N, C-alpha and C positions, 0 to 999 in steps of 0.2 A: 807503282813500275814507272821507271825515267826512260824516255823515247828517245829512239839514234839522235843525232844530226838531222838524214834523210828523212826521217819521220816527222822530225821536225816541219825541215825544209819545208815537206807535200803542202802537210795543212797549212801551212805559209800562203802557200801559195794560191790553195783553194780558199784561204783569204781572202786574195787579193783578186780575187779571177770575181768570190760574188761581189767586190767592194767597186774596181772597174767592170765590171756588166750593169752590176745598179744605176751606178756611176753615168754613166752613157743611154740606159732608160729615161733618167732624166733631165739630163742634152739636150737629146732628140724631142723630149718634148717639146721644151724651149726655145731651140731651134727658128721655131718659126715671127720670134718673136722677140728678136737680139740676131744678131751676125757675134762672129766664132770668134773675134777678141776682144770681144766686148766681157763672153762668159769668158774664156780663160782670164780676162782682169778682174772682176770678177770673182769667180771662183777662185783666181789662186789668191787676189790679198783675203779670202776668207782659210782658205788652208792656208795658209802659212801664219797666219793670228793661231788659229786653233793650235800647231804644230811648233812655235813659240810660245806660247805659254807654256804646254806641256810639257817638253821640252828646260822649260826655267822651269816647272814645278820640277822633275825630272830631275834636276843638274845632272838634266845630257847634250848642253849645247858647249857646241869647241868654241873654242874662238876662233873670230872672220877667219883668220889669216888661215889657220890648216882649211878653212875647205874654201883656199883661192890657188890649188894644186890641180894640174890639166887636166887625172881623173877626174876630179868630181864636174868640173867645168864644162868635162870632155861631155859628162854623161848630160849636163844640165844642155847645151843644146843638143843632145841627138831626143832630150826628150820634148823637149819644146817643139825639134821636127815635127813627132811622130804623134804629140797633141795637136798641134795644129791640119798635119793633112786629115788625121780621124772625124779630129771635130766639124771640117771642114766638110766629111766622108755620110756623116753621120745622121743629117739635116736627108739627107739627098736618096739616100738606098735603105734598103728594109733589114732591124738591126740584127736576128737571123744575117740576112747577106753580111756582111758588116763580119758581124763575130767568125764567120765560118773563113773566111779569109785571113783573118787572124788564127787561126787555128796549124798557117803554117811556117807560125814562128816559131817555134822551136828546130825545124827544120834550118833558116833563115837560121839563127843561131852555130848551127853547127855548121853552115856553107861558115859563118865566119869566122870561128872555131879554124877548119882550116884555112881559108888565108890565107888569116893576117895572126890568130894566135902559134900555125905551127903546127896544128894537130891532124892524130895520122889520122884518116880518113880512107877508106876501102873500099873496092867497086862498087862493094853490095850499097856502101853507108851512099857512096855519086846516084850508086841507082833508086833509091828510093826519096832522094833528095829530089832528084828530074823530075822523077813520075808525083812526087806533091805538088809538087810545083803544077804542072799537068792535071792536078785539079782544082789546084785556085786556078787554073785556067776558062775549067766547067762551068766555078760557079762566076765566073763574070763576065761567058759567054761572049768572046772576042766576037763582032758584027752588028750588022743597023738594027738589030730588034733587041740581044738581050746585053748588048752594053755600053756604060755608060765611063766617063771620067770620074764619078767617086769612087768608083772602084778600083780606081787605079792609084788614087788617095790613099783610100784602106791596104793598098801592098807599097805605098813608098813610108806608108805607117812603119807597115813591120823589119819592111830592110834598117831603118831608125832606132825602130824599137828595142831589133837583134842586138844594134851598133849597142844602146843606151844599156842593154841586158853584158855584153863580153867589158867594153869600161865598166860599170860593178864591179864583178871581178879581181881588177884590178888596180881599188880604190885603197887605199892601204888600211887595215886592218882599227888602228888608234881611230877614225872619225867614225861619230855616232852614225847611225844608220838616221836617228828623230835629225839630227845636223846635214846629212845628205836631202830627204825629205822635205826640211825646212830648204835646203838652194833651190832644189828643184820646186815649189812650188811658186816660189818671190820669183824666178828665171822665168817659170808660164808668164806672171802675174802681168813684169817688163815685156817680153813680146805681145799678151795684150792689151796692152796699155797703145802701144804704139802700130798696131793692127786694129782698132775698135776706130779710126779714118775713113785708111783705105778702103778696108772693108765693107764701111757703107756710113758711119757711123753710128754717131748714142743714141741710144731705143729709152724711151720716156721706164719704169718698169711698177707696176702692179708690186700687193706683199703676197701674188699667192710666189707670181717670177722670183723675189727673196726669198721668201722662202727654200721652193726648191730649188736654188742654186746653191744655200745654203746646209741646207740635204746630199748636193753634191757637194760641197768641197768635204763633208765629214765623210766621208764615201771613199770621196779620189782617197782621202787621208789614210786610211785603211788598209786598199788600194797598193800606195807609197810605198807605207812602212814595211807594211805585209810581205813584196815585192823583193822588193830591199834585203831584209834580212831572211827569208830566205833562197837569194842569190849568194847571201851573204854564213850558209849554214851548212847547204842540204848540195853535193853533187849535184850537177845543172845534169845533168843524164837521168839523173831519178828524177828531181820532182819535176821540170820540163812538161813530162808528159800528163798532171795535173794541169798544166794552163790548157789541156781541156776543157776540167767543168764547166764554164766558162759559155761554152756552148747552151747548156742546159739552159740555162740564166737568163742566157742570147731568145735562148723562141723561149723558151717562159712566158719568159713581155713581149718579145715581141707580138707573139700571137694575144696572150692575156691584157694589153694594154693597147699594145700597138693594131688588133686583129688582121696579124701580118700571115700568112699562113706558108711555113717551108714546099715550095717548091719540086719536082725533079729535079732537076739540074746543080741547084740547092744541095739536097741531101748527097747525090751519084759523084760529088766533086766534096765535098767534105765526109763519106765513105776513105771516098782512095787520099784525100790527105790528112787524115788522123793514122788509117792504114799505113802510109811512109813515114808516119812516122816514130808511130810504135815501134815497127819495124830496123828506127833507124836508133832509136834508142837502149833495144834489141841489139842490135845488133853491135851497139858501142861496149853494152853492161855488158859482156859476149869476148871482146879484145880484152879486156882488164881481168877481165875472171879469169883468163887462159896467157895472160902475163907481158 
């Protein structure tokens, strides 16, 4: 039975979330031993080599000039910005909290589509967006006891990632997903190389740390490739809710690997964010159905 484009896009989105969240857990495990720049450099180089080999074998590598178009370059810029912000936060807050804030990404994508792409958004979806970001504030808990700067890093990562996803839709269909993935990974490696010294300098690596970063490169490759294919296959309004599957991975890994037990604030805020996102998607689909 042949799957529809939206169903295929949803499956790819779930694969992407599994890859990215497992990658996050691995990266969180190595953050006590090296800085964000070193992590981005090593993981970026490994991922770039992996993608290059696969793309060459599949004869899916575009000419380098094809990649130097504004939308591809802009996507890489937003990808790198999101990575720096998110990786900086991972070592400072629980994995589940970071993932919960990331659940506002679909709302940020809807907001960006309305503001920059001229997509019509009615008052109900505007209300859902506002309520969703109130949920984010509950997770962050602004105040002397609950607030951390790392939470703001995740929020910054959300808006950068939303811009990345919107730009992905504008990349010419003739540019292969593997080429975009390669350019993104290489961009992360270059940014990491520039940040190693400012972020504290190079730290010695053990074989175990090298192996963990190798695993992270495979996982982030899966995440990169799957999300690019998802955004270019299905309708954003249909596939975006499947981002929420990342929270299941994050809470489970946080509990099992790091012993992080979600608190009532995180669970309450997350429920509000997810409910707001699902309502926004429902209104979007209803609007399209009504013509």
